[in-house]
N, C-alpha and C positions, 0 to 999 in steps of 0.2 A: 172822273177821278181815276188816276192810275193806281196800281197796286201799292206802291210805296206810300202815296198820300193817304190811301185807304187805311193802311196799317198805322201810320202816324196819328191819324185822326182818332183811332181807337185807344191810344195810349195816353197816359197822364205824365206831366212833367217833362215833356219832350223839349230837348235843347239841341241845337245844331252844334256839332263839334268839328266840322270841316266840310269840304265838298262831298256831298252824298253820304254824310255820316251824322248820326244822331245818338243821343243817349236819352233814356226814359225810365220811369219807374216800372219795374217788372209787374205785370198784372197777375202773375201767378203766386205772388206772396206779398205780405205786408211790407212793402218797400217804402222806407222813409226818404231815402235818397236814390236818385237814379242809378240803377245797376245793370240795366239792359242796354247793350250796345247794338246799334243797327248800322250796317255798312252796306251800301249798294254799289258794288264795283262792277257789276255786270256778270259775275261768275255765278253759275248755278250751284245749288247745294251739292249735287253729285260731284261737281268739279272740286269744290272746296274739300269735301270729305275725302275724295280720291287723292288729293294732294297731300293729305296727312295720313293716308292709308287707313281710313275708317269707313265703316258702313253706316247706313241709316240707324242700325240698332244702337250705335254709340249715342245717338240723340235721345233714345228712349230706353234707358237702363231699367232692369227689373226693379220695380218698387211696388210691392204689394200695397193695395189700397183696401180699406175697410168698407165693405158693402153693408147695406141696411140690416141684413139678417146675420151679420157676423161672419159671413163667408168671405174668404180672401181670394182675390184673383190678381194676377200680376199686372193687368191693364184694365182700364175702364173701357166699357163696350164702345163708347164713341171714339176713343183713341184707336181701337182695333179697326173700326169701320173707316176711319180716315186713312189708316195705313193700307187697308184693302183697296180703297179708292185709288190711291197712288199706284199700287201694284197693277190694278186693272187698267189704269191709264197707260202704263208702260207696255202692257200686253196689247192694248188697242193700237198704240203707235207702231209697234212692231208688226202687227197684222196689216195695218194700212200700208206700211213700207213694203211688206211682202206682196200685197195686192198690186202695188205699183211696179213690181219687178225689182225692187231694191234688194240686193243681197246683204244679209245681216253679217256684220263682222263677228269675229270670235268674242269680242267684248260684249257686243249686243246680245249674242246667243247666251253668253254667261249671265247677263243681267236678266234675260228672260227666264232662265232657269231659276235664278234667285227669286224672281217674282212668284213663280210657281211654288217654290219652297216656302215663301212667306205666307202665301195664301193657305197652304196646307197646315202650316204652324198655327195660323189664326183659327182654322177649323178645329184643330186639336185642342187649343186653348178654350175655345167655345164649348167643347165637350168635356172640359175639366181634365183633359189629359195633359201630360207634360211632354 
């Protein structure tokens, strides 16, 4: 099963709207009608966000959530771990490229610095700092 089929199998109310396009009920809220659009055109998330001049942070705006003890944190721990995993993968790919003698572009070095900044931000958030 490919990644798209895996995603579609986990959603409800999936309907095709065109070649490589679907709509489904959003699993994140009580959706009575499909409101989640899925389009697989071959572009990566970084390419799409870059085309509209946004970063990953635009997908995860600050939204404090209520934890069991009344403590508010801007992100759920699992979301932070998912983001850290993405940043770690970017660092691992850059390290593998460097090991193979590939020279990183200015954009690649910039993205590597951003990954380091995001990891540091996650550490600060985990410590209750801002």
